[in-house]
N, C-alpha and C positions, 0 to 999 in steps of 0.2 A: 629446163626452165623454164622457158619460158609460153612455151604452152600448157603449164603448168599454171605461172601464175593464169599466163591468158579464161583459163576453163574455172578458174577458182574468179577470177572479175563474172565468168559468166553467170559461175553459180548464184554470188550476190545483188545478181543482177535476175535475176532471176526470180528468188527468194523475198528482194525487195518487191517482184511486178505486183506478185504471190502477198504480200499483206498488202499492195496498194486497192489490189487485183478485192481481195480484200472483205479489207476499210469500207468500202462503192456501195461494196454488196447487201453492208449493213445498211437500211433502210429504215428510216423514223417510224415506229410505230403508230403518232397516234396518221391520222383520230382517231382512227379502230379503237389501239390500245395508248397503254401505259410500257407494259411491258415487249421487251425482244427477244423471245427465244425462241434462239433459233434451231436447236438438238432437241424442246420438245422433254426437256428435263421438269419442267413443273405442274401440276397440277391445273388443271380446271381450273378448281374451286382457290386453291391458291394464287390463281393468274386471276380470277375475279376480283378475294379479299386483296391485293394487292389496287388493283384500277381501282377497286375504291377507297384506298387512303387514301393512293394519289389524285380526285376527282376532289373531298373532300379539300387538302390543300394546296390544287388551281382556282376550288371554289371561292377556300376561304381568300382568295390574292397574296397569302404570302411566299409562294413562288408552288416548282416545278418538279418531280424526282420523277426521275422514270429506270428499269432494271434491265441490263442486257444481260443473258445468257450466251455462251458460245462453248465452242470444246475446248480452244486453243486457239492464242497469240502466234505459234508460229515462230518462238521466242522471242519475237518484240515485245519491249520493257510494258509491264501491263501497267504499268502508271501512263505509260505514256498513251497507252496505245488506248486506256479513257478518255484521256484529256484529247484528245483528237479527234475522237468517239463526240464526246458533250457541247465540243468546239466546233464541230462541222453538222451537228444537228440541232444548236443551239440553244440550250435547255435554259428556261428562265427566261424573266423580263430581260430583255436586251436595255434597259437601265439600270435596274433592278441586281441583272445578273446572281438575282437565289433561286438558281437549278443545284439537282444535283443529279448527279449521275452514281448506278451501283451496275458492278461488271463481275460477274462470275464468272469463272473459268476455269470449265470442271474436269476437263482433263490436265492442265495444269495445275488444278487445286492453289488455284491463289482467286483472291476476293481484291476489290476494290472500292475506296467512295471517295469520289470529287467532285469538291465545293467550289460552287459557284465564285467569279473573284466578289462580289457584295456581301459574303454571308463566310467568308478565307477567315478567318481570329482567330489567333492561337485558344479561346474559351471556344469553338466552335472543332478548331481539331484536337484536344480534347475529350468533347465528344462524342466524334467521329470513332477515334482509340477505340472510346470506354468499353462505344457498343460493337466494335470487330472483336476484338477481345474481349470482354463479358456477354454478349449475346450471338453474333452471327458462331465463329467459330466452333463455338465448344455444340452447336449441332450440323457447323458442315464436320465434326469430327466423328459424331453419331450417327452421316451418310443421312439427313436431316437437312436437305436444303430447303423445303417449302418453309420450314417454320422458321431455319435463319435468315430468307428471305423478309419472311414477314416478318420474326419479331426485329427485325433488324428496322425493315421502314417501321413500324409503330417507335419505337424505341428514335429515331428520326425522328419523327412527326413531332414528338414531343417534348424533345430535348433540345435541336437545331431551331428548331421553327416552332415549337411554344404551341403547339396548336391542341386547341382541347379538346380530344377529342370521344372525351365523355358525352358530348350535345352532338346527335348527328346531324348532320350540311343535312341543307331540305335538296331534295332531288329534284331536276327537272325531265321530265319525259319528250324528247328531243325527238319533232321530225323529221329524217336525216330528207338533205336536198336533191332533186332531182338531180341525175348528172347532165352533162352539157349533153350527150351524146343520145343520152335515153328521150331527152327533152322534145331535142332538133329531130331526133324521129318519130317521136308522137305527134309531131307538130304537123311533118315534111308527107309521111308516110299515107295516108289521109283524106288529106288533098290532094293526093299522085294518085288514090286507084278513084276518086271521087266525082262523077262525071260531075259537069254544070247544071244540069238539072233536074238531079236531089236536093242540091245546094241549094235554091229556088225555093222549093220544096218544101225544108227542112222552116223558112226563115218563113216561110205563110201559114206555116201550122204554127208558131211559137207564139203569136193571139193566145190563143186556142185555147193551150198549155197552160200559159199563163192566168184564164179568163176560170179558169178550171180550180182552182191553187187559192184564188183565191174566192171565189164559191168556199169552198173546205173550209179557208179561216175562219167566217165568219160567222160559216154556221156553227164550226170549234168554237169560237169568240162566245156566242149564246147559248149556247149547252156549259162550258165554265160559268156566264154571271148568273143562268137559273140553279147551279148547280148550287156559288155563293151563295144565290137571296135565301134556298131551304137549306142550307147548314147556318142561315141568318138568324132565318123563323126559328128553325129548335133549339139554338142556345137559346136567344128570348125566352121562350118559355121552364128552358132550365131554369136559366139566370132566376127568373119568375120563384119559380122553385125553392133553390137551395136561399133565395134571399130572406124569403118568407122562416125555409128552419135553421135559417143564420140566429134572420129574430131571434126567433126560441133559446136559441145554443147561448146567445147572451144573453136574456133576460135571465136562464138556468144558473149562466157563471158569473151578471148579478148577487143572485140572489145566494148561492151558493157557496160563495170561493167567493167574492169580495171583499175585502178590508172593510170597512165602511160596512155590511153590512150588521146588525144584531141577531147574533147568536144569542138562541132562547138554551142552556139548558136541559135534557133532559130529565135531569134528576126532576131539579126543584120549580125550574123553568124560571131565572132570573137570569137577569144579564151575563152569559161568557165573557169573558175583560180577551184580549189576542195578546201575548206573551209579546218580549220587543224582542232582536232577536240575542242575545247575548240573557238571556231571561229563562228559554226555551232550553238550552245545551241542558240540560238538569235536566228534558224528559224529555232527550232523545238518546236514542244508541246510539251507539261507538259504529255501527256505518251510516247511522244515517247523519252519525256529525263529518261525518268523512264526507258522504255527501251537500251534505251545506261546505263546507270548505270548495270543494270544487265545482262548485252554486253545474251538478248535475238535478239534481232534486231541491225544489222549494221546499221546504217544513215549516206549518206555523202552526202550534201551542195554545190552545183557548186551556180557559178554566177558566170556572166558577166560584166565585170568590164568595157562597156562600155554604155549598158543601164542597167545596176540593173539586169537583169532577172535575177531569185533564180529557181533553181530545184532542186530537190533533188530524194533521188533513196535507198529504202530500202532493203536492204539480209537479210534476217531470216542467224541467227546462226542457222552452224548444234550442235546436241546430247548437243540444251538446254532441260532443263530439267521443263521449261513456256511451259502453254499453252494460245492465244486467252480466253478473257473474255469474256462473254456471252454477258455484264453487257453494258461496254469503249469499247471490240473492242482491249483492249491494250493486247500483249501478254509477264504483270503481273501472268495466275494464276499458282500457288506453288500450292503443294499436298500432304500431309503426311499422315500417316496412324498411328492408334495405333489398337496395339490390343485387348481390352478388354478382354475377358476370351481368352483363344490359346485351340485350340478345340481335342479332346483325342479318342483315337479308339471306347467310349462310349459315345461323348457328341456330339454338334458342337463346335466351339466359338463364337465369334462374331466379328469386325472389321469395327470400324471407323475409315473413309475417312475423313480428314476436306483443304473442299480449302479457300483458302481466297489472291483476287488478294491485286496487290502493290500498285494500283494505286488506282482507287476509290472506296480499301476497303473493297470488297465485298468478303462478305464471309458466307458460309457452308458445312455443315457435313448432310454425308453421313454413315450410320450403313451396313453392308454385311455379313450377313452370312459364316461360315469356315466350311467346311467341312470337317466329322470325318476322320481322322487320320485312314490307312489303313493301314493294316501289317498281312503279311499274316503268321502265326507261330502255330505250334501243341501246346503244354497247356503247363499254361508256366513256371514251373521247367523242365520242361521236361531237362532232361538229368543233374540237380544239386542236390546236395544234404547239409548236413548242416555239416561245416568243424570240428567239433571237438571240439569250443571253452568253453566256462565253467564262468562261476557266479557268488561270492559272497554273493548274494545277496539284492547287493544297487538298488535304483530303485524310485519307487510312489506308495500309493497305495491310492483308494475310496474308495468311502462308499455312494449311496442313498437310 
């Protein structure tokens, strides 16, 4: 009996030591990534999308989120395991305690959302319960862990952190720092191998190199100044020509379209009168009335008081957003664009353009693909680290 008790205690101690080793083996994924996938369950594209979402939250200064994927906790309570790992890494800001850790134990078919102490409120627990039950667990049951985690993190950022994901965050291309060992090697190795004489020779050649660079700079600056002066002369001549044409165009407009110019009737040579905006409506077609109302075209109507001859003059308004309709010819066609799906770094988007004519009512819709967003940056978490946050274990659990 005593031997059995000793063996049982020994097994318990071995199990505890194995758990301690497993927890200690889980090192922080930062600065390389916000995702610690120990079993390679998630696809590479899914990890990049999770890093993008986590970086957006971190860049906004609202908190930190990390995703941990393991096989099993070996019988240890999943919430306790996730909380211990949260506090060990220090997810979130040390003062605000605004971090979140999502744990996925694939073999145990268990998931945990652990909130930092600063955001562990009844309202946020209701949010995480809904995210776990309505967003993540249905995808886990369909054997789609990638979509479960991505949708879960997206919903978490929107509901708990109130992060507006419709406006992409500005990304900076960070230059990774040289490790101290590499820097020391780069400095010490050449010094150890190079003799003293070549070092003195390089210091003597340095003024020659600087002089050559100065000559190149001076010659280049002189060439640039010469090209600029030549461009100025060309533009000056073009401007003089345009000035003469501009004067002629202004004179032509003054005598043909100005409201103060007296137009003569082609029939009787009598002076025609310009009708007011209210009076000229009787002489305009329905399409022209629409153009007047939309201010896309300015219609002027002249009437001869002697022979009642009527002439119309149409002027298109500058900077109008309306275009000519292919069906009725009226300049009353407007368009609006709606983003159906925003483009990301990993997938194209979808844009719908709706056009409608304000006169004939013609409507058309066209869908266009949006190109993927191209961003040049190093690894997603480069230069980052967790801020020392802590958690008391609040959050949500899920089993499937």
